[in-house]
N, C-alpha and C positions, 0 to 999 in steps of 0.2 A: 781133084781125083779121089779124095777120101770121103767126101760128104756131099749131101744135097741140102739146099735151103728151099723149102717147099711152101708156097702160099696155099693155105688150107681153105677150102670152100666150106666154112662153118657159118650157117645162117645166124645173123645177129652179131657176128664177130669178124668183120673185115679186118684184114691186117694180121690175123692169126697165122703164124708160121710154125713150121717144124724144121728143126735142124737134125738131119738123119745121118748117122755114121753108116757108110756103105758096107763095110765088112761086118760080118755078124759078130756082135758082142752084146752081152746082156747087161753088163754093169760098167760103170766108169773105170773101175779098177781092173777090168779086162784089157784096157788100153795101156800102152806105155805112157810115161809121164809127158813126153813131148806130144803125143797124139791127144791126150786129154787137154793140153793147153791149146792146141789148134782147134779142137772141137769147141771149147769154151770161147775162144776168140770169135768164132762165127756166131755163137749164141749171143755174145755181147754186140757184135756188129748188127745182127738182126734187131736186137733191142734198141740200139741207137737209131737205126733207120726208122723204126716204127715210132719212136718218141719224137723224132724230128718231123716226120711226115704227118702223124695223126694227133699228136699232143694228148695222149691219154692221161687219165688221172693216175694210173698205175700200170705197171707191166707185171704179169705173172709169168714166172719161169717154172716149168715142171718137167721132171723126168720120172715117169711112172713105169710104163712098160709091163703092167700086169696082164693086159690082154695080148699085147704084141711084145714078147720079150726080146726086143731088138733095140739097141741103144738109140734114143732120140730125145730131143728136148722140145717142149712146147714153149713158144714165145707168144704171149697173148696180151694184146692191148685191152685194158679195162677202163670203163667209163662209169661214173657214178649213177648214170641212168640206164646201164645195161640190165638185162633181165635178171641177172644173178648177183650183182654187186651188193655187198662186199663178199659174198660167198664165192667159192670156186665155180667155174662155169659148168661143172659136172653135177652141182647140187640142184635141188628143186628151184625153179625160177621164183623170184620174189615179186615180179611185176612184168607187165608188158613193156617192152623196150621200144623206143623210137627207131625208125629205120636209119641205118648209118651206112654210108657207102664208102668204098675205098676212094681216097682223094686222088 
């Protein structure tokens, strides 16, 4: 009832999820302590599911909200051959990446 876990359609990054708090909040400290724990529990659940399913080299967790000031976390599986690795996916690409599908 408090949040969504959304599978993002991001080309080159299958498995990319967002964990979005439903009620409007801009920052983690806008939430009560128990709400912060529930939100982060779902971020960690998404991370665990992606790790088990996709076996990435790394998981990136990010809470930016500069463009959309609504509390959400990005959970991004990373692979050493993805277009941006080891840089963030929002940086300039370093290479052309192989196609990778959601398993």
